[in-house]
N, C-alpha and C positions, 0 to 999 in steps of 0.2 A: 770499429762498427758500420756493417753497409751502410747505403743509401737505402737501398731496399728493405731492408731489414728495421732500418728505420721511417720505414714508410710505413713498414708491417702495421708494427707495436701503435705509432699515429692513429691510424685507422682500427685498431683496435679498439683504443682507447674511447675515439669516438665513438664507436656502436656501442659501446659501453656503460658511454656519457649518455647516451640519445635512447635507450634504454633503460634508463632507472627510474627513480619520481614515477610519474603518471603512465609508466612502459606508452610511450609513447611510437606507434610505429610507422607512420606516416606524419603527413604534411599535407594540408588542405590547402587547395588553392584558394586565391579570395574570391573568387570570380567560380558557378559551377553552371553546366547550360545543361537544359532537358525539354525534350517536347512537353508541350499539355497532354497527349495523352500518355506520357512515360508519367509524368508530376501523378495524374490521375488512376492511375494504374496501380502504383504505391501506394497511396493513401486507401485505395478499395483493400490493397493486399493486407497493410496493417491493420482495416475493422476487421475485415474476412480473419484474419489467423487469428485475432486477438477471441474474436468467437468461436474458432475452431478448439482453439486450446484449451478454454474455459471449460467447452462442454467434455472435451476428452478425459481430464484430469477433475472432474467432477466427483467420478461413484470411491472416489480414494479421500476425499478432500477432508483432512484433519483424523484421517483411519491411524494415520502414520505418524507416530508422535516423535521425534526424536530417532527414528530406525529408518531406513532405506523400505523404499518396497522392491520385493528381490525380484530377481529376474523371472522366476515361474510363475508368478504373475501375471498374467496376458491381461492387455487392454482393450478396451470396448467400442467397436468402430462399425456403419450399421449406416447406411442412406436416411435411413429417418432422424437419425438420434438426436441433430440438433431437434428439425422440427415434434418430437415427440418431448425433448428434454423444455423444452420452451411453453408447451402445456402440463407438463406435471409437475418440472420444478422449478419455475420461473425467478425465484428467487434467486439460485445460483448463480447469478446474471449480473449481481452487483457491480461486476468487475468491468461491466460496458455500461447498465443503463443512469451509470448515474455518467459518465461520459456525457450522454446522452443530453444527458440535464442541462449541463454547462455549453455543448452544443447549442442546444437550444435559446438558453440564456443572451448567446455570444452573437444567434442571430437575430434575435429580440431586443434587443438594448443595443447593442455594438460592441464592437474588437476592443472599447475600452470601459466594459461593462463594470463595473466597482465590484468588491467583495461583495456586499450588503447584497446584489443581487444576484448573483451564486448565492448566498447565505438561503434567503426570504424563500427562492425555489427549491432549494436542495429541499433544505428542513417542511415545507407545506406540501410535499410530493407523497403522497403514497402505497410508497413503496415497501420492504424489509429490508433493515438497515440493524449493524451488530458493531459493537465497540467504540473504535476513536467516531464515527460515523453516527453513530447513536447517542452517544453521550453527546459531541457537539450537537445533533439534532433539537435534547433537550434543552439546551445552552438555548440554544435561539428561539424556540420560541419561548424562554421564559427571561428574554430578554439578555443573553448572554450572547455581543456578535462576535464577528472572527475581526481581529487576531485572539481571542479571549476564550473565544470557543471552544478553540482547539490550544491553547494554554498545556502544559501539562500541572497547573495548579487549578487548573477547575477541569482537565478530561484525564482520568487515571489513564488514556489510553492512546495518548499523546504520540507515544513512541510505536501502535500499532503498525499494522500492513496498508492499512483500511485508504491515504491519498494514493501509496505507493500502485495500486490496482488503477485508481481512476482515474492517476495523468497521463496515459494515453493521448488522447484529444489534445493536451496543449504541445506535443512531440510531432505529431501529423497533422498539424497548421503550422508548425513553423520551421521547412524544409530546411536546414543546413542554418538555423536561426537560433543555436542552444539558449545565449544569453535572454532572445524573446520570448524559451519556452518557459524559463527560470525566472521571469518576472509575471507570464500567466497563471504560474505554480504559486507563486507570491499568495495572491491573491484568490485562486483558490486550497490552493494547498493549508493553509491554516484558518479554515474552517474548522478541518476538524484534526490537525497536527500541526506538532513542533517538533524543534531537534528532529532524531532520525528518523520521525515518521514523515516529517516534509521532506527531507535528502532523501528519500524513498522513492516519492512521488517525483524532485527534482534528477535524481539518476535515470530514471524511467523516458524521464520525455527527453532526453538532453540526449542518451544510446535511441531513441525514435526520430531523434531531429538529424544524428546522424547518420545514420541508415540511409536517409535521401540521396547524401552525397560519397559516398565510403559503402564499398563490398568487404572491407575487412572489421569479417569478427571481432579481433584483439584490440585495432585502436577503435573503433566502436564503443567499445567497453570503457578503453583505459581513457579516450574524449569525452566518455557521457560522463565519468568519477570528477576530470578539471574543474565542475563550479564550486564542487564540496567540498571544504574546508578540513586538510590536513588531520588537523587537533582532534577531529568527530571523531567517537566509536563509530559512524556509519564508514567514513573515508578507512578507517584499520580493517575493517574486516572485507570491502572487497578490494581493496589493496592486497591482503591478504593471501584473498582466492586467486587474485593475477599470479601472484608469488609462485601458488601450490601447485598452477595449475602449469607453468612452467616447468616446475620441479617433476613436476607428474603427468605429461602430457596426454598420455593415451590410461591412464586411471583414474576416470573419474570420484569411483567411491572411496581410493587414497585421499582427494581432494576433500572430498564431502568427510572423513572421518578427523580429517584434521581442522577443520574448518567446526563441526561439532567440540571439538577439546577445547578450542580458544574462545569462540563468539555465541556461544549459545546460554550466555548467563541468564538468566530473565529478571529483568529491573520495575518494568513498569507495571504492564497490564497485571490486575491482581491475581486475574483467574488462571496466568501462564507462569508466577514465580515459583511457586510450591509441585508444581509436576511439568508432564512429557511435553504436555502441549504449548506451543510458543507463537504467536501470530504477528514476534517483531519484524519492524520491516526492511530489519539490517540482516537479520537472519535468511529473510525471505527470499531478499533480493541480493543474496549469496545463491540460492538454487540458480534463480531465474538467469544470473551470471554464468552459471556451473552446466548449464541447458545449452547455453549460448555458444562457450568456448567449448565444448565436449563434442554438442552436436553437429558440427562443423560445418554448418548450413545445408545437410539435411532437416527436413521441413518435425518426418517422423520422429530421430533419432532428439534433436532439438527438446521436441515436447516431450520426449518417454524419458529424458536425462530431467528434466525439470521437476515431473509429475514423481520419478521416484526418490528423489530427495524429500517429500513428505509436507508432513506439516502443512502447507495451506495448499494442496497440488492442486488445484483447477487455477488459484487467483497466478501463481508460477509459470503453468507452460500457458495460462493466457496471455501475460505479457511478452515471453519467448518467440512465441508463433509471431506477434503483432508485432515483435521489433524486426523477424524475418521475416514476413507476409511483407514489410517496406521494402527490407534489403532485394526481395527475390521478385516483387509484386504479384501482382493476383495472376499475371498470365502462368508466371512461372512457380505460381506452386501448385503440388503434384497430382493432377488429374482424380485420382482416387478421392483425394478430401473434400473435392468439388461439387457433387450431386447433392450432400447434406447441407452446405452453407446458402447455394442456389433455390432451397427448398424454400427459401423462409428471408430470402435478399426482398422482398415483396412484402411481406407480412408487418403488422408492426410489431415491437422489438417491446419483448415483458416492460410492464410498468411505463409504455413510452407509447407517443400518437407519431413516433416517424419510426419509419424500416429503416432499414441498411444503409439498400440506395441512395434513400432518400441521404441519410447522413454522407456516406460517399462524396457525393453532391457539395453538400455542405460543408466539410472540412478542405475538399478543392475550393471554394469559393473564398471562404476566411484565409485560406493558405496565401492564395494567389494575389489577394487583397495585403495580407500581411507582407508576402515578399516584398510589392511596392509601396509599403509605409518604410520599409525598412533599407530600400536605395538600392533593391532589385527591378526587372523588369517583368513583364506581362505582354509579351507583341505579338497578334498571329499565333502562330504556334510553338514558338519559344517562347522559353522559360529562363530568367538569369536568375541567380541566387546569389546576395549577395555572402561570404560565407563568413560567418561572426567566430571570433577568436573568444571561448570560453570565460568568462571573468567568475572569478572564487565570489562565493557566497558569504553572508555574515557566520556568525560562527551561534550556533543554537545548541544547548541537551537539556535536556528533561530529567526530570528528576534530581537536581545537583544534590549533594552535601546529605541524600538519604537511603537509607537500603533496608530491601524486604530484610525481617528476621526471624518474624514467626505467624503462621498462618492456623486457624485453630477451626474446623468445623466442625458445624453447629448443628446443619439440615435438620432443621426445626422450619415442619410442617401445620399448614394451619395458626399459626401465632396469634392468640388476639390481645395479648395482653406488649406491655413496653417493650421491649431493648434496651438488657443495661448489658455493658461491659466493663469490667475493670482491666487493664491493662498497662504496661509502662511501655514507655515508647515516644518518636519524637514525631510520628502519623498513622494513618489508619486508615482503613477503606474497608465498610461492612457492605458485604453482596447479599443479596437478595430481590425479590418482587413482590408485586399485589398479584396475589392469587384468586379464584372463586370459587364459593363455597357451593355451588349448582355447576348448572352446564351451561354458562351462562358465554358467549364468543366472542358478543361486541360489549362492548359497555361504554357506557362517557362519565361511569366512575372516576373519582380522584382522589388517594387519601389526602389526607395534609400532616405530614408530621411536623415536630420542633427536633431540635436539637439542644442537649443542655452539656455541657462541658465540666463537670466539676461541678455542678451543682448550676451552674451558671449559661440562661439558653444565649445562643448564639446565632441561633439559624434557623428560620423556618421553611419549607418550599413544599409543593404538591406533588407527587407522586401517582401518576394515571394505571390506571388497568390497562387502559387501550395500549397493544402490544407498538401501534405502531410509534406511538409518541410519548411509551414509556422510560420512566431513569432507568438509566443502564445498572448503576448502585445505589446501593441504597445511600448512599454519605462515603462522603471521601474530608480531607484535612492534613494535608502534609506540611503544619505550617502551627503543630504543636511546640510547646519548651518539652526539651526529652525530663522524661520523670515521670512519676504514676500518675494514673488520671483515670477521671471515672465517666464514662460517655453514657448518655441517656439518650434513647433514640424513641418520643412520644405520639403516638395517633391519634392525632386530636378525633376527630372526626368519623370514629368505629359502624361498622356497618359489617350488622350480618352476616350479610351474604359474598362474603369480602374476608380475607385476611393474608398476613404477612408472612410471607416464606420468609428467614432468616438464613439462610445456605452457609455464609462463614466469616470471618473477618483478617485480615491482615493485619500487620502490623509493621512498621518502620522506624528503625534509630539514626542518628544520625552517624555511625561506625556499623560496616558488616557486622554479620555475624560469624564470630569463631564457630567454627567446626565442633562437634562432637552431639550427644545424646541431649535430647531436649525433657527438659524435669518437667510433669505435669501435678499441678496440686489441684 
């Protein structure tokens, strides 16, 4: 064997080794320098990209569940689009206005603001929330503070997308500093999520942080995954997307199909376990990654693919376009998209006292403070970032040792009797809410409920009618002994103006359900 052939074999082995595991394609220097103007432009690009992407995907949100949006369906865009959406559908921007809350807390309390400061501000704001966010708001308002407020035993939506769509701020204030971003995510993400739900936010923040110091999409994705423990379901899902992209580099639809077959079995969110609705963080994170990898740094293509993956189709292009906005910088976002964002940059953002222009400035301020705090320098027009090597986070997994096995749709409206359920399992979630019998849009009425398991009173709690402070699910319990149980939900303070809507219940067992038909008795 010749020396040249030996060298070639060694080179091939080294290349193969370097692209295994987290798929690292490049190495970052220990320090990165950029002008203050460049840093400001990248931060502005991130916030603008997120807002544009959220608006772009808004019309198709959860209209395509378990199916992709076909090519013949064209996407809407025009210069007044964001301004009109601000006015007509402000709740669409929960991706962004929760970030604003966290930015405001950092400015008011300081960069070391504790989790409780974020939690109280988040819970007391009057914007609309859903899933893990709303369950956490209820928990906090009723004395369950983080991290317990986001833990799966207290929050049936712990693996949902919620923190993933509002962790952008942590990455945009931590340029090149992945571990700093992860620490901020620890304080904020456990308000509403745990396990994969928390990892989703960490992953997004890590990609944002890396996007300041690298323009290699493949590297940004692989670097963003490094803080996530390899034993987690979240890591496996994204690792597979990276591998399928390498296998099908020009066919995002094939990558999507492979992912759907392997990773879309819902375990947590009780609204999604027995239908095509899937708000799981890992699923929607995969769609963000598919948009980034196959979008090839083209702004429209990135948003378009992330949107066409379906499910939470406003959140996914919002994150993908935000990360790409950091890579490109605002100045390099194509001019076609800018009239819409520039109309609203000095308008108060929905459910906020801040404007986009104010948030651009605050994020830059917080970023420069963190850069100096973490050993970098900000002097005159030069910013020197001390780039951090990612550290792996602790392993967290939600819904361990428990599996959804049955859902019974009840859909009993205007229920004025107590709810009684006989079931066999180790856990249960009862879905429903308080409804009004008359034309009441606002009321401070609060139903008082008592829970009896097998004839023994085990819990009591309030269930507000007010949509903003509502309890997202009537009841949940994952800690029952495996076996037959009788559940009673007693409505203590019945009011003739209100009724209880009993939508369904989901039963959980210690073992996965076997395939086959379900016998109804």
